[in-house]
DOMAR-315453 format. One record per residue (C-alpha): x, y, z; residue number from 1; residue in one letter. Coordinates in steps of 0.1 Angstrom, whole numbers, plus 5000, padded with zeros to 4 digits. Layout:
{rogu {X,Y,Z},NUM,'A'}
...
***
This chain:
{rogu {0320,3007,1659},1,'M'}
{rogu {0337,3037,1643},2,'K'}
{rogu {0371,3024,1655},3,'K'}
{rogu {0363,2989,1641},4,'A'}
{rogu {0356,3004,1606},5,'K'}
{rogu {0389,3023,1607},6,'Y'}
{rogu {0408,2993,1618},7,'L'}
{rogu {0392,2971,1591},8,'F'}
{rogu {0399,2997,1563},9,'F'}
{rogu {0435,3001,1576},10,'T'}
{rogu {0440,2963,1573},11,'I'}
{rogu {0424,2961,1539},12,'I'}
{rogu {0446,2990,1526},13,'I'}
{rogu {0477,2974,1541},14,'S'}
{rogu {0470,2940,1526},15,'L'}
{rogu {0463,2955,1492},16,'T'}
{rogu {0494,2976,1493},17,'T'}
{rogu {0516,2947,1504},18,'L'}
{rogu {0500,2924,1477},19,'S'}
{rogu {0510,2949,1449},20,'V'}
{rogu {0544,2959,1462},21,'L'}
{rogu {0556,2925,1474},22,'G'}
{rogu {0556,2889,1460},23,'E'}
{rogu {0521,2876,1453},24,'N'}
{rogu {0503,2847,1437},25,'N'}
{rogu {0492,2867,1405},26,'F'}
{rogu {0523,2858,1387},27,'G'}
{rogu {0556,2872,1378},28,'V'}
{rogu {0556,2908,1368},29,'G'}
{rogu {0524,2918,1385},30,'F'}
{rogu {0526,2947,1407},31,'G'}
{rogu {0556,2970,1414},32,'F'}
{rogu {0590,2957,1421},33,'S'}
{rogu {0619,2979,1433},34,'F'}
{rogu {0646,2955,1423},35,'E'}
{rogu {0660,2951,1388},36,'D'}
{rogu {0649,2919,1372},37,'A'}
{rogu {0670,2927,1342},38,'E'}
{rogu {0702,2906,1337},39,'P'}
{rogu {0734,2923,1349},40,'K'}
{rogu {0768,2923,1333},41,'I'}
{rogu {0799,2927,1356},42,'T'}
{rogu {0829,2948,1347},43,'Q'}
{rogu {0850,2917,1345},44,'K'}
{rogu {0827,2902,1318},45,'Q'}
{rogu {0830,2934,1298},46,'V'}
{rogu {0868,2935,1302},47,'R'}
{rogu {0871,2898,1292},48,'D'}
{rogu {0850,2902,1261},49,'E'}
{rogu {0870,2933,1249},50,'V'}
{rogu {0902,2916,1257},51,'K'}
{rogu {0894,2885,1237},52,'V'}
{rogu {0878,2903,1207},53,'Q'}
{rogu {0900,2934,1205},54,'L'}
{rogu {0930,2939,1228},55,'I'}
{rogu {0947,2905,1224},56,'D'}
{rogu {0945,2905,1185},57,'P'}
{rogu {0956,2942,1184},58,'L'}
{rogu {0986,2934,1207},59,'T'}
{rogu {0995,2904,1187},60,'K'}
{rogu {0996,2925,1155},61,'C'}
{rogu {1015,2953,1171},62,'Y'}
{rogu {1041,2929,1187},63,'V'}
{rogu {1046,2913,1152},64,'A'}
{rogu {1053,2947,1136},65,'A'}
{rogu {1075,2960,1166},66,'H'}
{rogu {1091,2930,1183},67,'P'}
{rogu {1114,2954,1202},68,'E'}
{rogu {1087,2964,1226},69,'I'}
{rogu {1091,2930,1242},70,'M'}
{rogu {1128,2937,1249},71,'M'}
{rogu {1123,2970,1267},72,'M'}
{rogu {1125,2975,1305},73,'K'}
{rogu {1089,2990,1304},74,'C'}
{rogu {1068,2970,1281},75,'M'}
{rogu {1041,2986,1261},76,'A'}
{rogu {1005,2973,1265},77,'Y'}
{rogu {0969,2981,1256},78,'M'}
{rogu {0941,2984,1281},79,'K'}
{rogu {0904,2991,1283},80,'F'}
{rogu {0889,3019,1304},81,'E'}
{rogu {0852,3025,1308},82,'F'}
{rogu {0838,3059,1299},83,'S'}
{rogu {0805,3076,1291},84,'G'}
{rogu {0783,3064,1320},85,'H'}
{rogu {0764,3095,1331},86,'S'}
{rogu {0796,3111,1343},87,'A'}
{rogu {0797,3089,1374},88,'R'}
{rogu {0826,3071,1390},89,'F'}
{rogu {0825,3033,1384},90,'L'}
{rogu {0833,3013,1415},91,'E'}
{rogu {0848,2978,1412},92,'E'}
{rogu {0815,2962,1419},93,'D'}
{rogu {0793,2983,1396},94,'T'}
{rogu {0773,2962,1372},95,'K'}
{rogu {0756,2972,1339},96,'F'}
{rogu {0721,2963,1327},97,'N'}
{rogu {0724,2940,1297},98,'S'}
{rogu {0704,2963,1275},99,'T'}
{rogu {0725,2994,1280},100,'Y'}
{rogu {0752,3004,1256},101,'G'}
{rogu {0785,3001,1274},102,'I'}
{rogu {0812,3025,1263},103,'Q'}
{rogu {0849,3027,1269},104,'G'}
{rogu {0883,3034,1253},105,'E'}
{rogu {0912,3012,1242},106,'V'}
{rogu {0944,3030,1252},107,'I'}
{rogu {0980,3022,1242},108,'F'}
{rogu {1003,3026,1272},109,'D'}
{rogu {1039,3030,1261},110,'D'}
{rogu {1059,3034,1294},111,'C'}
{rogu {1034,3059,1308},112,'G'}
{rogu {1027,3077,1275},113,'N'}
{rogu {0991,3070,1268},114,'E'}
{rogu {0976,3071,1233},115,'T'}
{rogu {0939,3067,1223},116,'H'}
{rogu {0936,3038,1200},117,'V'}
{rogu {0899,3035,1196},118,'A'}
{rogu {0865,3041,1212},119,'S'}
{rogu {0846,3008,1220},120,'V'}
{rogu {0808,3002,1225},121,'M'}
{rogu {0793,2969,1236},122,'L'}
{rogu {0756,2959,1239},123,'N'}
{rogu {0750,2924,1253},124,'F'}
{rogu {0714,2923,1246},125,'S'}
{rogu {0717,2924,1208},126,'K'}
{rogu {0747,2903,1203},127,'D'}
{rogu {0781,2899,1221},128,'D'}
{rogu {0800,2918,1194},129,'K'}
{rogu {0823,2946,1202},130,'V'}
{rogu {0818,2977,1180},131,'M'}
{rogu {0848,3000,1175},132,'V'}
{rogu {0852,3036,1163},133,'Q'}
{rogu {0887,3047,1156},134,'E'}
{rogu {0880,3084,1155},135,'S'}
{rogu {0850,3109,1157},136,'F'}
{rogu {0848,3110,1120},137,'F'}
{rogu {0847,3074,1114},138,'S'}
{rogu {0817,3049,1118},139,'E'}
{rogu {0814,3021,1144},140,'F'}
{rogu {0827,2989,1128},141,'V'}
{rogu {0829,2953,1142},142,'T'}
{rogu {0860,2944,1162},143,'A'}
{rogu {0870,2918,1135},144,'E'}
{rogu {0870,2945,1108},145,'A'}
{rogu {0889,2969,1130},146,'F'}
{rogu {0915,2943,1139},147,'V'}
{rogu {0920,2934,1102},148,'K'}
{rogu {0925,2970,1093},149,'D'}
{rogu {0948,2976,1122},150,'F'}
{rogu {0970,2945,1113},151,'C'}
{rogu {0972,2956,1076},152,'E'}
{rogu {0984,2991,1087},153,'K'}
{rogu {1010,2975,1111},154,'M'}
{rogu {1021,2951,1083},155,'E'}
{rogu {1025,2980,1058},156,'S'}
{rogu {1044,3001,1084},157,'E'}
{rogu {1066,2971,1090},158,'K'}
{rogu {1074,2966,1053},159,'T'}
{rogu {1081,3004,1047},160,'S'}
{rogu {1108,3005,1074},161,'E'}
***
């Protein structure tokens, strides 16, 4: 009889544990789940968003002000690199939670000479706007405002030459 009680309590405890940890009929969100139910953002989606909102317009303004870069053997270009993710190396298949702030840098590569253009921060949960900070002492502004300011500087640089 004692063995039957232990067997019975073992089965009850096992079923209770499995009902809390696994899928159950009580509804979504009940119990403990070890998988992330939060939407994920791929690195490609982040790069595409930064490219559309920031890199393409900046490159267009820069090429308009300096058309000679298109005629060089080694063409200059802008790129986006991830940074600020708990000091961990990002693998190609690393995904981000949509509520996290994704950080990176826009870098101007002129034939191997890399120059920091701006710091970038994205948060896909609030809105899909790319926020840009040119330097440590400036505030984060929208990509549109940064591109407008950048293009004005390129235009004034072009007219002063």
